[in-house]
N, C-alpha and C positions, 0 to 999 in steps of 0.2 A: 213638683215645680218642673223637672226636665222635661216629663211627658208633654207636660202646657208648653215648656215651650217648644218640643220635635212639633206638637201642633198646629201653634203657631206657624214657625214654618213652612210647616206643611202648607198650609192654608195660603202662603208667601209666594209657597213655591208657582199654586194649584194651575193650572196649563188650563181652565177655563175660559183663562180671560180671554184666549185665542178666539174664539166663539162667540156669536151674535146672540145667541141663551144664555150668554155667563150671567144672572142675575147687576153685576156690576155697574154695566151697559144700561140697564134699564135707572139705574142710580143713577151715571151720570145723564141721560137724556136730561131726568129729573130736574140732575140741580142746575143745566143749561134752561130751564126754563126757570128756573128760583134768576138767575143771575139777569135773564132778562129784563125782571121788571123789579131789578134792583136799584140801588143808590146809586152804581157806577154805571148803571146803564141810562136809569131814568130819567136822575136828577143833571149827574153830569152831562150827558150830550144833550139836554136840553134847555138845558141853562142860556145856552150863547143865541136861541132861539124866541124867549122867553125877557132875553135882558133889555131887546129895545121898546120894546113895549110898556115893563114895568119902569121904569128908564123917561118915558113919555109920557104916562100917566102922572107919575108924580112929581113928573118936574126935577127929577136924583140923577146926579151927575153921574156917568157910566163906574167912575173909579167909588163912591157909593151902593151902589146896584153889585158891583164887583163881589163886594167886601162882605156882601151874606153867603157868597161861595167861599172865602177865606174864611169865615168866621165858621161855616159847617166842614172845612178841612180842618180847625183846629181841632171839631171836636170828634173829629176823625180820629186826628192822634191821637189826643186824652183816652180816648175810649180803648185804641184798638188794641192793649196790653191784657185790659180787664177784658173783652171779649173773649181776644187769643185763651185768658186763663180760662174761664165760661163756657170753653169748647173742650180743652182737654178733660178739664174734671167729670163735665156732666153730657157732654156731646153736644152733637152742634143742632140736634132741630130739637132740645126745650129753649134753646136762643133763640133758632131761626124766626120758630113762630113770632112768640111776643114782638119781635124785632119788625116785624111785615109789618102785623099789625098797627103798629105806631108809626111807622113808615107812611103808611096809605093813606090813614085819618089826618096825620103831619101836609104829605102836601097836597092833599083836597082842599083841607084847609089853608090853602092861600088862595082861597074862591075869595075867603070873606080880609082879602087884606088889608090894612085902616095908609093913611098916608104918615104914617110915621113908622121912619125904619129901625125902628127899636121892635115893631113886633114885625117888621118883614127878616128882620136878624134872628130871633126868640123862634121864629119857625125853622129858621135855617141849622140851629145850634141843636135842635131838637132831630131836624133829619139827619145832621152826623154823627149826633151821639147815638143814631142806629142804625148808620149806612153801614157798619162791617157785621151788621149783626142779619143784613142781608144780601151782602155783596159776594166774588167770590175768596173770600175770606172766610167765609162761613159754609161753603161748600168744600173747598180741597182738601179740610183733615179727611170729610165722608168718603171721599173721591180715591184719597190715598190710598184709602187702609184696605181698597177694591184689586187694586193695582199692585203690580211687580213691573213684569215686562214692559206691559203699554202703559205706562204711569204718565209718561210726557204727553202721549198720545190723547188719554181719559183726564188729563188736565184741560190741553188744549181743545178737546170738544165740550168738557164742562162751560172753562169762558167765553168760549163761541155763543151762549146767550147773552151776555153782553154784546160779543164786537153783532151780533144780530139786531139787537136792540140801538146800539146806534148809528146803526145801516134805515134801520125803521119808523122809530121813534122821533127823530127829526121832524118828518119830513107829514109824522103823524101829529106829532104839533103844532105845527103851525097851518093845517087844516082844521086843526078843531080850535084854533084862537082863527083863524077868519070864517068859521061855522060860528062859533060858542065865543069869540070872543075868550082875550085870553084867561076868564076869572074860569068860565064853563071848561075850558081846557083840562084845566089845573081839576076839576073836581072829577071826570073822568075817567085824566090817567090816573090820580088817585085810585079809583074804583079800582079797576085793572090788576091793580097789585095786589088788593085783597081777591078778586074774583078767580086771578090764574094761580098766583104766590101760593096760598092757602091750600086750596085739595091739590094740589102738587105735593107740596111739601110732608102735608100731613100722610098722604098715600104712598107717596115712593122713596123719600131720602132717608135711610139710615147708616148707619156705618156696618162692616162687615161683621157680622157675626168673630167674637174670639175669644178662645179660654183663656185670656192674659184678665185677669180681672182691672177693674177699672181703680182701684185705688191700688193695685201693684202699680210698679216704675213699669209704665211703657218702653220697650224698644227704642234705641239713643241715648243724645246725648243730653244733659242741664244744662236748664240754661245760664250758668255757670261758666260753664263750657265752651259752649257757641261763642260768647260773649269776651272769651281769651282768645277766637279763632280770626286771622285776616278773610278771610271769608265772607263770615258775618259782616263786617265792617266794609267790605267792600260793595257788597249791595246795596248797603243803605248811602252810602255817598254815592254809588249810584245810581240810583233811586231818590234819593233827592233832586242831584243836579237835570235826572229825564223828568224828573214830575215837573219843574218849576217851566221846563221849555211846554210842557203836554199838556198841563192842564190852562198855562197862558193859554196858548193858539187855540184848546178845546174852546174855551170857554168866551173867545173872542173874536173865532175865525166868523161868525155870520155875519157881525157886526162891518169886522176889519172888509170885506170883499163890498158889502151895500156901501159902506161908505166909498169903494171907488168903482162903486157904476155897478156889481149883478142887481137882480134884481134878487126881493126877499124868498123866492123860490129858486133861485141859484144859489143860492146863503147856502139855503136848507141841503138842496142835493151835493154841497160839496160838504155838509156834517155829514151825509147818509154817506157819500163815497169815501171818508172816511171811518166810518165804524165796518162799512163793507170791506174795503182792503185791512182793517183791522182780522174781521171774520180768518178771512183767506191767511193773515200774516201768522196767526192760531191754528188756524190748520196744519199751516208748512211748518209753524216752528215745534210742533209738538210729535210729526214727524221726524224732525230731526234732531230734537233731542235722543230720542227712541236711539241714534247713529253715532251721533258727532258727539265731541265735549262741546258743555251747554257754554263753556265760556266764549268759543267762539262761535259760535251761532248767536249770543248775546251782544259781542262787539259789531258784527255785522248788520245783526238790529239797529243798536242804535248808532250805526253810519248811517242807515237808511233814513230817520226819521232827524238827524243830524243833515242832513241834506236839504229835507222835505220841510222844516223848519227854517234854512237859505231863505227855500226858495218861495215862502209866505212874505216874507219880509220885501219880496219885492212883485208881490202880487198883481196886477191890474188890469185882470181879466178871470172869467169861470174858468179855462182850459187851464190854465197856474195856479191855480189858488186849488183847483181840485185833483190837481196831480201833486201837489202841496201836502195837499188830506190825506191822499191815499202812500204819501211814502210814510208819514208820521203815522200815520194809522198802523199800516202797514208792521211798521218798527215797533212800536209803541208795543201794537196788540201782541207782535210773538215776546217783546221782554216781560208784560207779563204773567205767561209761561215760566220765564225762567227763576223768578225767583223762587215760588212755592216748588218748583223741581230741584232746585241745590238744595235748598233746607231739606228737603225731606230725604234726599241721598248726602248730603254731607254728615244728618245731624240728627236722623230717625225720627219719630213722631213723640214719643219722648214728651217731649215738650215745643212739635211744633207749631203750634197753633200760636201763644207767645211768640216763637219767635218771629213767625209771620205777623205776627200783629207791632210787631216793635217796629218792623221793617217800615210796615202799614204806618205809622206814625214817623217816622223819616219821609215817605212818600206824600205825606197828606199834609205836615208842615209848609212841604213845599210847591203841596197843590193849593198852601191857601197862600202864600205868597205873589205863585207865581200871575193868574190873572189879576190878582190885586196893584204889582205891578206891571203890568200891561195895562191897567187901568188908569196907573198915574200917571206911566210914559205919555198915554194918548191925549186923558185932560192936557199935562203941559206942555208938548210940543205938537200934538193934532197928528201924528205917524208913530206908529209900532216898525219903522222898520231894522231903525240902530237898533232897538234890542234885539229883535229875533234873529239878528247877526249874529250878535254877541253872544244866544241863549245855544246858536246853533254850533258854534265854534266849543263853545263849554260841554253839551252831548257829545261831541268828537270825543272832546277827553276824555269823559271817563269809559266810550267806547273802548279807549287801551288799555283803561285802568281794569278794566275785567279780562282783558290778555293774565293777569297776576291771579287772577284763579287758579288755582293746579287741576290738570285734565283729568285728575283722576280723584274720587271720593279717597281718603283714608277707611282703613279696614276698619270699623268702632268694631270693638269684640259685642254690643249687646244690639247692634242689629240685622235685624232679619238676613237669615241666608238667603241666595237665591238659587236657583237651579244648579246644578250639574253644569248643564249645556248653555247657558245662561251667557254670551258676551261679559267681559268683565266692566264696571259702572264706568261709564265717563261724566266728569260733569265739568 
């Protein structure tokens, strides 16, 4: 066992990750492509583009359509811990492949949607059930297994796939709707998931070979130990509050701007700008996490997101709306890097995916609340402004809460060692 442990530590300490020839970077690139066609990219960021066409064709209220997003988010909340358990036990690829198949086919099936709301809700329930089998949660354990020194950057690059999707897919979806109608757009986007995602995952996504048998306890804390840590619960609270604001803003951004006189193309541009800012935020955050305490980085990011949410409440032009979208995208895009980074540094890999899944449960429950709350407030008052101001204040409050996270991870005896010349891990 000691030989195995030494071998494992040698793998983690390896300096190959400093070079582009290191295989881990190919795994990161493939994982980024997988995230590009995932639930978190394709469905979340194009939902707002499809919201008004669906509501208008079937004479549904925005709250009713937004409830489909909420149902998907609830299913994400329910399924994430179970998916995390499967990732930890069987490895990510065995879960990602069937999840991609189900996700792509279910998204394409929206082309045959009927006027029954329950049809819409059923499809979105299926999409939510497999969501985190396709999103960054699915790939994070794989990426973390390859990196120690450049873990923050590696996670950021992987998650950039989602940011690129957020930037590219909304205008693509709008263009497809203009050319083929919303039904044809669903078929094309669903087929894209299968055509791009499956070959990439099957060809390149795998965990780093380890001398530690999967049946043995991997390095890190057990779930019960993590649940007694204030760090874990701070993450849960922060994600819950921030998710209400973020997902509410994403789901209703296009509708909010078009209501205020912005063209559909301009609104799609604002959603795309949010994705571009998310891409930049993730890259910058990955660089920062490898150099500065993660809690401080997170606090700054959440403050930016709060400012963007506040500006969005009063946005009556494309310029202000796009600026608000950029701030929200940069802040929340970077925040997405923070959670897996802190979990891996504080609790190791032993129960990494289960813990990540539990944080996703909090994020997804709030993600269900946000769009529905936004839709209900709009249907009742005809405005989003007052709610967005309150959500900005709540986001600012949880930014301060992140400062309670210790600057340095505790020394866990069963975590893999780092190289002697590596700086002390700050989180």
